[in-house]
N, C-alpha and C positions, 0 to 999 in steps of 0.2 A: 820737616823743612821749616826754617824760620824765614819770614819775609819782612824786610825793612823797606819802608818807603820814605824818601827824602824829598821834600818840596823845596825847589830852588828856582827862583824867578830868572836866574841867569841862563837856564837851559832852554833851548828853543824847541827841542823835541825829546820825547822820553828816551831814557837810556836804561838798559837792563844790565846789571852786573851780578854774576853768579860766582860766589866764592865756595870752593869745594876742595876736599882732599884728593878726590879722584872722580872720574866720570862714572855716573851710575845711570840706571834705567830712569830713575826719577828726574835727574838732570836732563837727560835726553828728551823725556816727555815734555818738560818745560820749554826746551829749545824748540821742539817741533810745534808746540802750541803757539809760541811767539811767531815763528816763521809762517804758520798757517794764517794767523791773524793778519799779518802784513799782506800775504797773498790774497786773502779773501776780499781785500779792499779793491782788487782789480776790477775795473769796469770793462765792458765790451762795447765797441762802437758798432752801431747798426745803421744801415742806410735804407731810407725809405723816401720816395718822392724827391730825390736830389737833396735831401737833408740828412745830416748825421745826428743820431740820437745816442746818448750815452746810456747803456742798459745796465742796470744793477743786476748782479748775479741772482739775488733772491727773487727778482721779478720774472726771470726766464723760466718757461715751462719746459721747452725742449729745443734742441739745436740739431739740425739734420741736413744731409746732403741730398740734393735733387737736381737732376739735369746738369751736373758739374758745378753747381753753385751751393753755397752754404747759407742756410736760413736759420733765424732764431725766432721763436714764438714767445711773445709776452702777452698772455691772455689770448685775445683773438687777433692781435696785431702781429704782422709778419715783417721782419727786417732781414735784409741781406747782410751777410758778414763777409769781410774780405780776408778772413784767415781760414786756414785749413782746419779740419776737425782735430787733428793731432795737436796743432798749435793751441786751439781752444781748450783741449783737454789738459794741457800743461798750465794754462792760465786759470782755469776754473777750480773752485774749491772742491777737492776730491772727497770731502765729507758730505757735500751737497749734491754733486753731480756724478752720474755713473754712465758709462758707455753700455748700451744695450744691443748694439749691432755695429757693423763696420761703417754704417752711415748715420748713426743717431746717438745722441747723448741726452739724458733726461735729468730733470731736477727731482731728486728723491722726495722732497717736501711737497711736490705738486702731483704725486701719484695718489689718485682717489681710490682706485681698487685694482685688484689683480684677478685675472681669470686664468686659472690653471687647467681648465678642461681641454685645452688644445693639446694634442699629442706632440710632445717634444719642444713646445714653446710656451711663452707666457704672453697674454694680452694685457697691457696696462691701460686703464682708463685714467686720463689726466684731468686735472682740475678745470681746464678750459673746454673739456668735452672731447678732445682728440683721443684717438686710440693708437697706441704704439705697440709693436710686437718685439719681444726679445728674441733674437736669433738663437738657434740651437747652440751655437758656439759660446754664448754668454749666459745660458740658462743656469748652469751650476754656480757660476759666480754671483748672479743675482739672488739665487735661492740662499746661498751662504750669507751674503750681505744682509738679506732681509730676515734671516733666521727661519727659513722655510724647510 
């Protein structure tokens, strides 16, 4: 694949043009990459002490539901989120975050270690010291994703 870059001061935002004889897997991968890059810039609004904080996805360790509310952990800081888990799952970078149970999503880059000694489940130690458990329903998906 050839790549041509044209610098033009008249353009306000980058534009990608793909010229091809037909759709190929390579073209589809480029399109997916560009779309993921745009989606990855999405921030999440967290509420703490009557203040709204914009949370960068890379900073989040885990997002979970508890007592009918959704919380996001950034290090040791806890923020309430006003979206449902399925809405967050759509917004989050799916190469960075994975659902490990019906009530929790974790950042793959924040997993410190995995304990596979539990029968039928996996215990994840996260970078902030929290422990999360992969529910039985998601174990095979997680093992496949992590190459276990």
